[in-house]
KETI-350658 format. One record per residue: residue in three letters; y, x, z of N, C-alpha, C in turn; residue number from 1. Coordinates in nm, 2 decimals, padded with zeros to 4 digits. Last residue first. Layout:
REM residues N
   r    n_y    n_x    n_z   ca_y   ca_x   ca_z    c_y    c_x    c_z   k
 ALA      Y      X      Z      Y      X      Z      Y      X      Z NUM
...
END
This chain:
REM residues 292
   r    n_y    n_x    n_z   ca_y   ca_x   ca_z    c_y    c_x    c_z   k
 GLY -01.33 -00.34 -01.26 -01.46 -00.36 -01.21 -01.51 -00.52 -01.19 292
 ALA -01.06 -00.31 -01.32 -01.14 -00.33 -01.41 -01.31 -00.36 -01.40 291
 PHE -00.80 -00.42 -01.12 -00.91 -00.35 -01.11 -01.03 -00.38 -01.23 290
 GLU -00.47 -00.42 -01.29 -00.60 -00.51 -01.26 -00.71 -00.41 -01.24 289
 VAL -00.20 -00.24 -01.21 -00.30 -00.25 -01.32 -00.43 -00.32 -01.25 288
 SER  00.14 -00.29 -01.19  00.01 -00.28 -01.14 -00.09 -00.32 -01.24 287
 ALA  00.44 -00.18 -01.37  00.34 -00.29 -01.35  00.23 -00.24 -01.28 286
 LEU  00.73 -00.01 -01.21  00.60 -00.01 -01.30  00.49 -00.14 -01.28 285
 GLY  01.02 -00.12 -01.14  00.91 -00.08 -01.11  00.83 -00.07 -01.21 284
 SER  01.40 -00.10 -01.18  01.25 -00.18 -01.17  01.16 -00.09 -01.16 283
 VAL  01.68 -00.12 -00.94  01.60 -00.08 -01.06  01.50 -00.12 -01.07 282
 GLY  01.85 -00.26 -00.77  01.89 -00.21 -00.86  01.84 -00.13 -01.00 281
 PRO  01.69 -00.38 -00.55  01.74 -00.24 -00.53  01.81 -00.21 -00.66 280
 GLN  01.66 -00.67 -00.39  01.70 -00.61 -00.54  01.76 -00.47 -00.52 279
 VAL  01.44 -00.76 -00.17  01.57 -00.67 -00.18  01.57 -00.65 -00.34 278
 ARG  01.23 -00.90  00.09  01.24 -00.87 -00.06  01.40 -00.80 -00.07 277
 PHE  00.96 -00.89  00.34  01.13 -00.90  00.30  01.11 -00.89  00.16 276
 LEU  00.76 -01.06  00.58  00.79 -01.00  00.45  00.91 -01.03  00.37 275
 GLY  00.76 -00.93  00.95  00.79 -01.03  00.82  00.79 -00.96  00.68 274
 GLY  00.72 -00.77  01.16  00.59 -00.83  01.10  00.61 -00.96  00.99 273
 SER  01.02 -00.86  01.28  00.92 -00.77  01.30  00.76 -00.82  01.22 272
 LEU  01.21 -01.02  01.39  01.15 -01.02  01.22  01.03 -00.92  01.19 271
 PRO  01.31 -00.94  01.63  01.21 -01.06  01.61  01.15 -01.07  01.49 270
 GLU  01.41 -00.71  01.77  01.34 -00.69  01.65  01.28 -00.81  01.62 269
 ARG  01.49 -00.76  02.04  01.55 -00.69  01.95  01.52 -00.73  01.80 268
 THR  01.20 -00.85  02.13  01.34 -00.95  02.15  01.47 -00.89  02.06 267
 LEU  01.06 -00.63  02.06  01.05 -00.73  01.97  01.16 -00.82  01.95 266
 THR  01.13 -00.46  02.26  01.17 -00.40  02.12  01.15 -00.54  02.06 265
 ALA  01.04 -00.57  02.46  01.17 -00.56  02.46  01.22 -00.52  02.30 264
 PRO  00.76 -00.59  02.46  00.86 -00.72  02.46  01.00 -00.68  02.44 263
 ASP  00.64 -00.31  02.22  00.70 -00.39  02.32  00.74 -00.52  02.33 262
 LEU  00.43 -00.28  01.97  00.61 -00.29  01.99  00.58 -00.36  02.14 261
 GLY  00.18 -00.27  01.88  00.25 -00.15  01.94  00.36 -00.17  02.00 260
 ASN  00.27 -00.50  01.59  00.17 -00.46  01.68  00.21 -00.28  01.74 259
 ARG  00.44 -00.58  01.37  00.46 -00.60  01.52  00.37 -00.53  01.63 258
 ALA  00.52 -00.45  01.02  00.43 -00.48  01.13  00.50 -00.50  01.28 257
 THR  00.60 -00.54  00.67  00.63 -00.48  00.83  00.50 -00.49  00.93 256
 THR  00.65 -00.51  00.32  00.59 -00.56  00.44  00.62 -00.49  00.58 255
 ILE  00.84 -00.59  00.08  00.84 -00.49  00.21  00.77 -00.54  00.28 254
 TYR  00.96 -00.60 -00.27  00.90 -00.65 -00.18  00.83 -00.56 -00.08 253
 LEU  01.18 -00.58 -00.49  01.10 -00.51 -00.42  01.08 -00.57 -00.28 252
 GLU  01.25 -00.64 -00.82  01.24 -00.68 -00.68  01.16 -00.63 -00.60 251
 ASP  01.20 -00.62 -01.10  01.33 -00.58 -01.05  01.35 -00.63 -00.90 250
 LEU  01.01 -00.74 -01.26  00.95 -00.63 -01.16  01.06 -00.56 -01.12 249
 GLY  01.09 -00.95 -01.37  01.17 -00.84 -01.44  01.10 -00.71 -01.35 248
 PRO  00.96 -01.15 -01.24  00.92 -01.12 -01.33  00.97 -01.02 -01.43 247
 GLY  00.84 -00.97 -00.92  00.92 -01.07 -00.99  00.91 -01.04 -01.12 246
 GLY  00.80 -00.63 -00.77  00.75 -00.76 -00.83  00.89 -00.84 -00.90 245
 PHE  00.70 -00.33 -00.63  00.80 -00.45 -00.71  00.70 -00.53 -00.77 244
 ALA  00.63 -00.31 -00.29  00.59 -00.31 -00.40  00.69 -00.40 -00.49 243
 CYS  00.56 -00.10  00.04  00.67 -00.18 -00.05  00.62 -00.18 -00.20 242
 SER  00.48 -00.12  00.36  00.43 -00.12  00.21  00.58 -00.15  00.13 241
 THR  00.58 -00.11  00.63  00.49 -00.01  00.61  00.41 -00.01  00.45 240
 VAL  00.79 -00.01  00.92  00.82 -00.07  00.81  00.68  00.00  00.71 239
 ARG  00.89 -00.10  01.21  00.76 -00.09  01.14  00.72 -00.10  01.02 238
 ARG  01.15 -00.20  01.27  01.12 -00.05  01.28  01.01 -00.01  01.20 237
 ALA  01.34 -00.41  01.10  01.21 -00.39  01.16  01.18 -00.26  01.15 236
 PRO  01.56 -00.49  00.90  01.54 -00.51  01.04  01.43 -00.54  01.12 235
 VAL  01.56 -00.21  00.68  01.50 -00.30  00.72  01.50 -00.35  00.88 234
 GLU  01.80 -00.02  00.46  01.76 -00.08  00.57  01.67 -00.21  00.62 233
 ILE  01.69  00.20  00.22  01.73  00.07  00.24  01.68  00.02  00.39 232
 ARG  01.86  00.47  00.07  01.78  00.44  00.18  01.80  00.27  00.19 231
 GLU  01.80  00.74 -00.20  01.86  00.59 -00.15  01.78  00.55 -00.02 230
 LEU  01.75  00.98 -00.24  01.83  00.92 -00.31  01.87  00.78 -00.28 229
 PRO  01.64  01.30 -00.13  01.64  01.17 -00.10  01.76  01.09 -00.21 228
 ARG  01.45  01.53 -00.36  01.61  01.47 -00.27  01.56  01.34 -00.25 227
 GLY  01.24  01.71 -00.49  01.23  01.66 -00.33  01.35  01.62 -00.28 226
 GLY  01.27  01.71 -00.72  01.35  01.80 -00.68  01.35  01.78 -00.52 225
 ARG  01.11  01.54 -00.81  01.11  01.64 -00.91  01.17  01.74 -00.84 224
 PRO  01.10  01.33 -00.66  01.00  01.42 -00.62  01.01  01.53 -00.72 223
 ASP  01.39  01.14 -00.52  01.32  01.21 -00.64  01.22  01.29 -00.63 222
 TRP  01.31  00.85 -00.31  01.33  00.98 -00.34  01.28  01.04 -00.50 221
 CYS  01.41  00.62 -00.07  01.40  00.65 -00.23  01.42  00.78 -00.26 220
 SER  01.29  00.44  00.19  01.34  00.54  00.12  01.33  00.59 -00.03 219
 VAL  01.31  00.14  00.40  01.27  00.19  00.29  01.33  00.34  00.22 218
 CYS  01.32  00.17  00.74  01.39  00.16  00.62  01.30  00.18  00.48 217
 GLY  01.25  00.24  01.04  01.33  00.11  00.98  01.38  00.12  00.85 216
 GLY  01.08  00.39  01.11  01.17  00.43  01.06  01.27  00.35  01.02 215
 ASP  00.83  00.33  01.17  00.92  00.36  01.27  01.02  00.44  01.23 214
 TRP  00.75  00.42  00.85  00.69  00.35  00.98  00.76  00.41  01.08 213
 GLN  00.88  00.37  00.56  00.91  00.45  00.67  00.85  00.40  00.82 212
 ALA  00.80  00.36  00.20  00.82  00.28  00.37  00.79  00.39  00.46 211
 ILE  00.91  00.48 -00.04  00.84  00.52  00.07  00.90  00.43  00.18 210
 TRP  00.95  00.52 -00.39  01.00  00.44 -00.28  00.90  00.45 -00.17 209
 LEU  01.04  00.77 -00.64  00.93  00.72 -00.52  01.02  00.63 -00.41 208
 ASN  01.09  00.78 -00.97  01.15  00.80 -00.83  01.08  00.72 -00.73 207
 ASP  01.05  00.71 -01.25  00.94  00.80 -01.18  01.02  00.85 -01.04 206
 SER  01.21  00.51 -01.34  01.26  00.63 -01.37  01.17  00.77 -01.29 205
 SER  01.07  00.30 -01.26  01.04  00.32 -01.38  01.08  00.45 -01.44 204
 ASP  00.92  00.36 -00.93  00.97  00.31 -01.04  00.98  00.34 -01.16 203
 ILE  00.62  00.31 -00.70  00.72  00.41 -00.79  00.79  00.31 -00.90 202
 THR  00.56  00.31 -00.33  00.55  00.28 -00.50  00.65  00.36 -00.57 201
 MET  00.38  00.34 -00.04  00.45  00.39 -00.16  00.47  00.34 -00.30 200
 GLY  00.31  00.35  00.31  00.31  00.29  00.16  00.40  00.32  00.10 199
 ASP  00.47  00.57  00.50  00.34  00.48  00.50  00.31  00.46  00.34 198
 PRO  00.61  00.87  00.65  00.58  00.81  00.55  00.44  00.70  00.55 197
 PHE  00.76  00.81  00.98  00.64  00.86  00.90  00.62  00.79  00.79 196
 GLY  01.11  00.88  01.08  00.96  00.82  01.09  00.88  00.89  01.00 195
 MET  01.35  01.04  01.04  01.32  00.89  00.95  01.18  00.85  00.98 194
 ALA  01.32  01.24  01.16  01.40  01.15  01.25  01.39  00.99  01.15 193
 GLU  01.16  01.43  01.03  01.12  01.38  01.19  01.18  01.25  01.25 192
 PRO  01.20  01.39  00.69  01.23  01.45  00.84  01.17  01.35  00.92 191
 VAL  00.94  01.46  00.46  01.02  01.35  00.53  01.06  01.39  00.65 190
 ARG  00.95  01.60  00.15  00.91  01.64  00.30  00.99  01.55  00.38 189
 VAL  00.80  01.61 -00.18  00.87  01.58 -00.05  00.84  01.59  00.06 188
 VAL  00.58  01.80 -00.27  00.69  01.74 -00.35  00.80  01.70 -00.27 187
 VAL  00.31  01.99 -00.24  00.42  01.89 -00.15  00.56  01.90 -00.24 186
 ARG  00.04  01.97 -00.46  00.16  02.06 -00.42  00.25  01.96 -00.32 185
 GLY -00.22  02.03 -00.64 -00.20  01.96 -00.51 -00.07  02.05 -00.44 184
 GLY -00.49  02.06 -00.84 -00.37  02.12 -00.80 -00.35  02.08 -00.67 183
 ALA -00.62  01.74 -00.98 -00.60  01.91 -00.96 -00.50  01.95 -00.88 182
 ILE -00.84  01.48 -01.07 -00.70  01.53 -01.01 -00.73  01.67 -00.99 181
 ALA -01.03  01.25 -01.28 -01.01  01.36 -01.19 -00.84  01.41 -01.14 180
 GLY -01.04  01.04 -01.43 -00.97  01.02 -01.34 -00.98  01.16 -01.22 179
 THR -01.09  01.10 -01.72 -01.17  01.11 -01.62 -01.16  01.04 -01.52 178
 THR -00.81  01.01 -01.85 -00.94  00.98 -01.91 -01.05  00.97 -01.77 177
 ARG -00.61  01.10 -01.68 -00.62  00.96 -01.72 -00.77  00.91 -01.76 176
 ASP -00.60  01.34 -01.46 -00.65  01.30 -01.58 -00.69  01.17 -01.62 175
 TYR -00.29  01.46 -01.30 -00.41  01.36 -01.30 -00.46  01.35 -01.42 174
 ASP -00.21  01.70 -01.03 -00.22  01.67 -01.19 -00.33  01.57 -01.19 173
 TYR -00.06  01.56 -00.74 -00.19  01.60 -00.82 -00.16  01.59 -00.97 172
 ALA  00.18  01.62 -00.47  00.13  01.57 -00.61  00.05  01.64 -00.70 171
 VAL  00.25  01.45 -00.16  00.18  01.58 -00.23  00.15  01.53 -00.41 170
 VAL  00.46  01.41  00.08  00.41  01.34 -00.05  00.37  01.47 -00.12 169
 THR  00.46  01.41  00.47  00.45  01.50  00.29  00.45  01.41  00.20 168
 ARG  00.37  01.42  00.71  00.49  01.39  00.66  00.53  01.44  00.54 167
 THR  00.13  01.43  00.80  00.20  01.53  00.74  00.34  01.52  00.71 166
 PRO  00.06  01.17  00.88  00.10  01.25  00.99  00.17  01.41  00.92 165
 THR  00.00  01.06  00.61  00.08  01.00  00.69  00.15  01.12  00.80 164
 ASP -00.06  01.15  00.30 -00.13  01.15  00.44 -00.04  01.16  00.56 163
 ILE  00.00  01.03 -00.01  00.04  01.03  00.14 -00.05  01.05  00.23 162
 TYR  00.05  01.13 -00.36 -00.03  01.07 -00.27  00.02  01.09 -00.11 161
 TYR  00.08  01.11 -00.69  00.16  01.12 -00.60  00.06  01.06 -00.45 160
 LEU -00.08  01.20 -01.00 -00.06  01.13 -00.87 -00.02  01.16 -00.77 159
 THR  00.06  01.23 -01.32  00.08  01.29 -01.20  00.03  01.18 -01.13 158
 ALA  00.02  01.12 -01.59  00.01  01.25 -01.54  00.02  01.33 -01.41 157
 ALA  00.14  00.89 -01.63 -00.01  00.91 -01.60 -00.05  01.04 -01.60 156
 ASP  00.41  00.86 -01.75  00.33  00.86 -01.85  00.16  00.92 -01.79 155
 ARG  00.49  00.73 -01.48  00.51  00.63 -01.59  00.42  00.70 -01.72 154
 THR  00.29  00.86 -01.21  00.39  00.86 -01.28  00.38  00.75 -01.43 153
 TRP  00.15  00.65 -00.94  00.11  00.74 -01.05  00.24  00.73 -01.17 152
 ALA  00.10  00.65 -00.60  00.15  00.61 -00.72  00.11  00.70 -00.83 151
 LEU -00.02  00.57 -00.25 -00.04  00.63 -00.39  00.04  00.59 -00.49 150
 GLY  00.01  00.62  00.10  00.06  00.57 -00.02  00.02  00.64 -00.16 149
 ASN -00.30  00.73  00.29 -00.17  00.59  00.28 -00.13  00.57  00.14 148
 SER -00.50  00.80  00.55 -00.48  00.80  00.44 -00.38  00.69  00.40 147
 ILE -00.47  00.99  00.81 -00.42  00.85  00.78 -00.39  00.83  00.63 146
 THR -00.61  01.26  00.73 -00.61  01.20  00.90 -00.58  01.03  00.87 145
 VAL -00.86  01.43  00.54 -00.74  01.34  00.56 -00.75  01.27  00.69 144
 GLY -01.08  01.56  00.43 -01.00  01.61  00.56 -00.86  01.55  00.55 143
 GLU -01.06  01.55  00.09 -01.12  01.54  00.21 -01.03  01.59  00.33 142
 VAL -01.05  01.36 -00.24 -00.97  01.43 -00.12 -01.03  01.40  00.02 141
 MET -01.24  01.21 -00.34 -01.15  01.27 -00.41 -01.08  01.36 -00.35 140
 ARG -01.57  01.05 -00.37 -01.46  01.12 -00.28 -01.38  01.22 -00.34 139
 HIS -01.65  00.78 -00.58 -01.63  00.91 -00.56 -01.52  00.97 -00.47 138
 LEU -01.85  00.51 -00.63 -01.75  00.55 -00.55 -01.75  00.73 -00.57 137
 SER -01.92  00.26 -00.85 -01.94  00.40 -00.82 -01.84  00.46 -00.71 136
 TRP -01.84  00.03 -01.01 -01.86  00.02 -00.86 -01.91  00.13 -00.81 135
 ASP -01.73  00.06 -01.28 -01.90  00.05 -01.25 -01.94  00.04 -01.13 134
 PRO -01.48  00.12 -01.23 -01.54 -00.03 -01.26 -01.68 -00.02 -01.26 133
 ASP -01.46  00.32 -00.95 -01.45  00.34 -01.07 -01.53  00.18 -01.09 132
 LEU -01.31  00.43 -00.67 -01.38  00.34 -00.70 -01.36  00.31 -00.86 131
 ARG -01.22  00.71 -00.49 -01.20  00.65 -00.62 -01.32  00.58 -00.62 130
 TRP -01.10  00.76 -00.16 -01.19  00.77 -00.25 -01.13  00.69 -00.39 129
 LEU -00.99  01.05  00.06 -00.94  00.92 -00.04 -01.08  00.91 -00.14 128
 SER -01.06  01.02  00.44 -01.12  01.07  00.29 -01.02  00.97  00.20 127
 ALA -01.10  01.15  00.78 -01.08  01.07  00.66 -01.09  01.10  00.54 126
 ALA -01.07  01.35  00.97 -01.18  01.26  01.01 -01.19  01.17  00.87 125
 GLY -00.83  01.47  01.01 -00.93  01.54  00.93 -01.04  01.47  00.94 124
 PRO -00.78  01.39  01.36 -00.70  01.47  01.29 -00.83  01.51  01.16 123
 ARG -00.82  01.05  01.45 -00.89  01.18  01.46 -00.84  01.26  01.34 122
 PHE -00.76  00.78  01.50 -00.65  00.88  01.44 -00.73  01.01  01.45 121
 SER -00.91  00.59  01.61 -00.83  00.66  01.73 -00.76  00.80  01.63 120
 LEU -01.02  00.50  01.37 -00.98  00.43  01.44 -00.88  00.48  01.56 119
 GLU -00.97  00.69  01.07 -01.04  00.68  01.19 -00.98  00.60  01.31 118
 MET -00.91  00.60  00.75 -00.89  00.64  00.86 -00.97  00.63  00.96 117
 THR -00.90  00.61  00.36 -00.97  00.59  00.51 -00.89  00.64  00.59 116
 GLY -00.80  00.50  00.05 -00.83  00.59  00.13 -00.87  00.54  00.28 115
 ALA -00.87  00.42 -00.27 -00.86  00.36 -00.13 -00.90  00.47 -00.04 114
 TRP -00.80  00.32 -00.62 -00.84  00.45 -00.49 -00.80  00.42 -00.38 113
 LEU -00.96  00.15 -00.91 -00.94  00.15 -00.73 -00.94  00.31 -00.64 112
 ARG -00.90  00.17 -01.21 -00.98  00.22 -01.09 -00.91  00.18 -01.00 111
 GLY -00.73  00.13 -01.43 -00.80  00.03 -01.32 -00.89  00.08 -01.25 110
 GLU -00.61  00.30 -01.57 -00.72  00.29 -01.64 -00.82  00.17 -01.51 109
 PRO -00.39  00.41 -01.37 -00.36  00.33 -01.50 -00.47  00.28 -01.57 108
 ASP -00.56  00.29 -01.04 -00.47  00.36 -01.14 -00.43  00.31 -01.27 107
 THR -00.46  00.07 -00.76 -00.52  00.11 -00.89 -00.44  00.21 -00.99 106
 ARG -00.44  00.17 -00.44 -00.38  00.14 -00.52 -00.49  00.15 -00.66 105
 GLY -00.43  00.16 -00.07 -00.49  00.19 -00.20 -00.41  00.14 -00.28 104
 ASP -00.47  00.21  00.31 -00.40  00.19  00.19 -00.46  00.20  00.07 103
 ASN -00.79  00.19  00.43 -00.65  00.19  00.45 -00.60  00.14  00.34 102
 PHE -01.10  00.11  00.59 -01.02  00.15  00.49 -00.89  00.15  00.54 101
 ARG -01.22  00.32  00.91 -01.19  00.20  00.83 -01.09  00.24  00.68 100
 VAL -01.48  00.43  01.15 -01.37  00.44  01.01 -01.37  00.31  00.95  99
 GLU -01.67  00.39  01.30 -01.53  00.39  01.34 -01.42  00.44  01.28  98
 PRO -01.89  00.36  01.18 -01.81  00.24  01.19 -01.70  00.25  01.27  97
 LEU -01.90  00.56  00.84 -01.91  00.53  00.98 -01.85  00.42  01.06  96
 HIS -02.05  00.62  00.58 -01.94  00.54  00.62 -01.99  00.50  00.78  95
 GLY -02.28  00.74  00.44 -02.22  00.81  00.55 -02.10  00.72  00.63  94
 PRO -02.13  00.67  00.12 -02.20  00.70  00.17 -02.18  00.76  00.34  93
 PRO -01.90  00.35  00.14 -01.88  00.52  00.11 -02.04  00.58  00.16  92
 ALA -02.03  00.07 -00.01 -01.95  00.14  00.12 -01.95  00.28  00.06  91
 VAL -02.02 -00.22 -00.24 -02.02 -00.10 -00.17 -01.95 -00.04 -00.05  90
 ARG -01.98 -00.53 -00.20 -02.04 -00.46 -00.32 -02.07 -00.32 -00.28  89
 PRO -02.01 -00.85 -00.05 -01.96 -00.73 -00.03 -02.04 -00.65 -00.11  88
 GLU -01.79 -01.13 -00.11 -01.92 -01.05 -00.13 -01.92 -00.91 -00.12  87
 LEU -01.68 -01.42  00.02 -01.68 -01.27  00.02 -01.79 -01.23 -00.07  86
 ALA -01.48 -01.71 -00.02 -01.60 -01.64 -00.04 -01.60 -01.50 -00.06  85
 GLY -01.24 -01.83 -00.02 -01.25 -01.75  00.12 -01.40 -01.66  00.08  84
 THR -01.15 -01.97 -00.23 -01.27 -02.07 -00.14 -01.29 -01.97 -00.01  83
 GLU -00.96 -01.83 -00.33 -00.93 -02.01 -00.36 -01.05 -02.03 -00.26  82
 PRO -00.99 -01.57 -00.34 -00.88 -01.61 -00.27 -00.88 -01.75 -00.24  81
 ASP -01.29 -01.40 -00.34 -01.23 -01.52 -00.39 -01.13 -01.59 -00.31  80
 LEU -01.34 -01.07 -00.33 -01.30 -01.18 -00.24 -01.25 -01.29 -00.35  79
 VAL -01.58 -00.80 -00.28 -01.51 -00.92 -00.39 -01.47 -01.05 -00.30  78
 ALA -01.53 -00.50 -00.13 -01.59 -00.64 -00.13 -01.54 -00.72 -00.24  77
 LEU -01.64 -00.20  00.04 -01.57 -00.28 -00.05 -01.64 -00.44 -00.09  76
 GLY -01.65 -00.14  00.42 -01.68 -00.10  00.28 -01.60 -00.22  00.17  75
 ARG -01.60 -00.22  00.66 -01.68 -00.15  00.65 -01.73 -00.14  00.51  74
 ARG -01.30 -00.29  00.63 -01.34 -00.17  00.77 -01.48 -00.10  00.71  73
 LEU -01.26 -00.31  00.30 -01.25 -00.37  00.44 -01.33 -00.28  00.51  72
 ALA -01.09 -00.38  00.02 -01.13 -00.26  00.09 -01.14 -00.30  00.24  71
 VAL -01.13 -00.58 -00.22 -01.10 -00.60 -00.11 -01.13 -00.46 -00.04  70
 VAL -01.04 -00.76 -00.56 -01.11 -00.65 -00.50 -01.05 -00.60 -00.37  69
 LEU -01.02 -01.11 -00.62 -00.99 -00.96 -00.57 -01.08 -00.90 -00.54  68
 GLY -01.04 -01.33 -00.92 -01.05 -01.28 -00.76 -01.00 -01.18 -00.74  67
 GLY -01.14 -01.19 -01.22 -01.10 -01.28 -01.17 -01.10 -01.25 -01.01  66
 ARG -01.14 -00.95 -01.38 -01.28 -01.07 -01.42 -01.25 -01.17 -01.31  65
 ALA -00.98 -00.76 -01.30 -00.95 -00.84 -01.45 -01.05 -00.95 -01.44  64
 ARG -00.85 -00.85 -00.98 -00.97 -00.80 -01.07 -00.94 -00.88 -01.19  63
 PRO -00.60 -00.75 -00.75 -00.65 -00.84 -00.83 -00.75 -00.80 -00.97  62
 ALA -00.68 -00.57 -00.48 -00.64 -00.55 -00.60 -00.68 -00.64 -00.69  61
 LEU -00.61 -00.39 -00.11 -00.68 -00.52 -00.24 -00.61 -00.52 -00.36  60
 CYS -00.64 -00.28  00.22 -00.57 -00.28  00.07 -00.66 -00.39 -00.01  59
 GLY -00.79 -00.32  00.46 -00.67 -00.21  00.42 -00.61 -00.25  00.26  58
 VAL -00.89 -00.52  00.68 -00.90 -00.53  00.55 -00.75 -00.43  00.52  57
 HIS -01.10 -00.58  00.96 -01.01 -00.48  00.92 -01.02 -00.51  00.75  56
 GLU -01.28 -00.89  00.92 -01.26 -00.76  00.99 -01.15 -00.69  00.91  55
 GLY -01.29 -01.17  00.82 -01.33 -01.14  00.95 -01.36 -00.99  01.03  54
 VAL -01.09 -01.29  00.67 -01.21 -01.20  00.61 -01.27 -01.15  00.70  53
 PRO -00.88 -01.58  00.60 -00.94 -01.46  00.72 -01.09 -01.39  00.65  52
 VAL -00.60 -01.62  00.39 -00.77 -01.63  00.41 -00.82 -01.53  00.50  51
 ALA -00.31 -01.77  00.34 -00.37 -01.65  00.42 -00.55 -01.68  00.45  50
 ARG -00.03 -01.83  00.12 -00.17 -01.85  00.18 -00.24 -01.75  00.24  49
 ASP  00.30 -01.93  00.15  00.20 -01.82  00.16  00.05 -01.88  00.22  48
 ARG  00.57 -02.09 -00.04  00.44 -02.08  00.03  00.36 -01.91  00.02  47
 GLY  00.77 -02.06 -00.24  00.80 -01.99 -00.11  00.65 -02.02  00.02  46
 THR  00.77 -02.09 -00.49  00.77 -02.23 -00.38  00.78 -02.17 -00.26  45
 ARG  00.76 -01.87 -00.60  00.84 -02.00 -00.66  00.84 -02.12 -00.57  44
 PRO  00.65 -01.69 -00.47  00.78 -01.70 -00.46  00.86 -01.80 -00.51  43
 ASP  00.38 -01.71 -00.31  00.42 -01.73 -00.42  00.57 -01.78 -00.40  42
 PHE  00.14 -01.49 -00.14  00.27 -01.52 -00.14  00.33 -01.58 -00.28  41
 THR -00.16 -01.45  00.01 -00.09 -01.48 -00.13  00.02 -01.53 -00.12  40
 HIS -00.30 -01.24  00.24 -00.24 -01.30  00.20 -00.18 -01.33  00.08  39
 VAL -00.59 -01.18  00.43 -00.58 -01.15  00.29 -00.46 -01.28  00.28  38
 LEU -00.65 -01.08  00.78 -00.60 -01.18  00.66 -00.59 -01.12  00.53  37
 PHE -00.70 -00.97  01.01 -00.81 -00.98  00.94 -00.78 -01.08  00.82  36
 GLY -00.48 -00.83  01.19 -00.51 -00.99  01.17 -00.64 -01.05  01.09  35
 GLU -00.48 -00.60  01.09 -00.53 -00.63  01.23 -00.53 -00.78  01.25  34
 ILE -00.38 -00.63  00.84 -00.50 -00.53  00.88 -00.56 -00.61  00.99  33
 ASP -00.26 -00.83  00.64 -00.25 -00.84  00.76 -00.37 -00.76  00.80  32
 VAL -00.20 -00.78  00.28 -00.27 -00.80  00.40 -00.23 -00.78  00.55  31
 TRP -00.09 -00.94 -00.01 -00.07 -00.84  00.07 -00.17 -00.84  00.20  30
 HIS  00.03 -01.01 -00.37 -00.09 -01.00 -00.24 -00.05 -00.91 -00.15  29
 LEU  00.25 -01.25 -00.50  00.26 -01.15 -00.42  00.15 -01.11 -00.34  28
 VAL  00.22 -01.38 -00.85  00.23 -01.40 -00.69  00.24 -01.24 -00.62  27
 GLY  00.19 -01.45 -01.10  00.32 -01.44 -01.06  00.34 -01.51 -00.94  26
 ARG -00.06 -01.43 -01.21 -00.03 -01.51 -01.15  00.10 -01.55 -01.09  25
 ARG -00.02 -01.14 -01.38 -00.08 -01.25 -01.42 -00.05 -01.40 -01.34  24
 ALA  00.09 -00.99 -01.18  00.19 -01.02 -01.28  00.11 -01.17 -01.34  23
 ASP  00.09 -00.95 -00.86 -00.02 -00.98 -00.94  00.06 -01.06 -01.07  22
 TRP  00.20 -00.67 -00.65  00.25 -00.80 -00.75  00.11 -00.85 -00.87  21
 ILE  00.10 -00.60 -00.32  00.09 -00.57 -00.48  00.14 -00.67 -00.53  20
 ALA  00.10 -00.44 -00.01  00.20 -00.54 -00.12  00.11 -00.52 -00.25  19
 GLY -00.03 -00.32  00.21 -00.07 -00.34  00.08 -00.04 -00.46  00.03  18
 GLU  00.05 -00.52  00.51  00.04 -00.39  00.45  00.00 -00.42  00.30  17
 GLY  00.11 -00.59  00.86  00.13 -00.62  00.71  00.13 -00.50  00.65  16
 LEU  00.00 -00.64  01.16  00.03 -00.49  01.06  00.01 -00.53  00.90  15
 LEU  00.04 -00.88  01.25  00.05 -00.76  01.34  00.05 -00.61  01.25  14
 ALA  00.31 -01.07  01.14  00.18 -01.01  01.08  00.19 -00.88  01.18  13
 ARG  00.52 -01.29  01.10  00.47 -01.21  01.22  00.32 -01.15  01.22  12
 ALA  00.62 -01.42  00.86  00.48 -01.39  00.90  00.45 -01.37  01.04  11
 ASP  00.86 -01.53  00.78  00.85 -01.48  00.88  00.70 -01.49  00.93  10
 LEU  00.94 -01.42  00.44  00.83 -01.49  00.53  00.83 -01.47  00.63   9
 VAL  01.18 -01.34  00.36  01.13 -01.45  00.29  01.00 -01.51  00.33   8
 LEU  01.46 -01.20  00.44  01.33 -01.26  00.48  01.27 -01.36  00.42   7
 GLU  01.60 -00.98  00.24  01.61 -01.09  00.31  01.49 -01.12  00.34   6
 PRO  01.80 -00.66  00.24  01.67 -00.72  00.23  01.70 -00.88  00.30   5
 LYS  02.10 -00.56  00.09  02.00 -00.59  00.20  01.89 -00.69  00.17   4
 GLY  02.09 -00.36 -00.22  02.14 -00.45 -00.14  02.06 -00.46  00.01   3
 GLY  02.09 -00.06 -00.39  02.01 -00.17 -00.34  02.11 -00.27 -00.25   2
 MET  02.32  00.09 -00.57  02.21  00.05 -00.59  02.16 -00.04 -00.52   1
END
């Protein structure tokens, strides 16, 4: 299957995350959470545009009405990536200043699911939220520590979800019409030696691709049997997110981080914080624009 990842942007991001392919524009959006930046990378030119947003930004999604919806430390907002104009929209009820948004994804109906985390990683202090197109917020999972990867199956019957410290992927029954979830069963257990599961995407065969924080790789799993299928080594230990992109959705983009690494580690892994791309031999599913 996969080959060796190539560095497409030596971004030196503090905490690169949230990669998502924008098929309409043919670009990759991603964020630097700790750098307070929203990035747009154009593979046709190799150019990357970074827009400062002034606070932590956990994830984003292209909007059907134009621009981006971004999940910031203080709440959700609309960003015009051309002008940098930022329009705050909504925050979770009782949202605390020590809690910020983290990873997120749009579901098959264009709702944005975005989770939170407490800045000191306090166990159980976070939640997974669903933002509907009318900008109403719904708490979907409570008692989370570091809300991370999300992915829906091709038939939209199952949602896969990662709360990083659990080192597991949990599957929920998903109702496409209402956005409700039910059940909750562990389908993947990531061994400690592989690091922590972070961001996640899914391919056209419903296999999961998981970025491994402190694992230096993206791993591929069959969630129906909990079996590892593939491992793509990345020359940076803090691998944070991955997303299928390109015209055929057959390129896997990978974000990484450099925050928290000591000088000796950065000398050994100078590409930490870079944006990588690899052809894994499979294709992914198209992302959905936020419908609000």
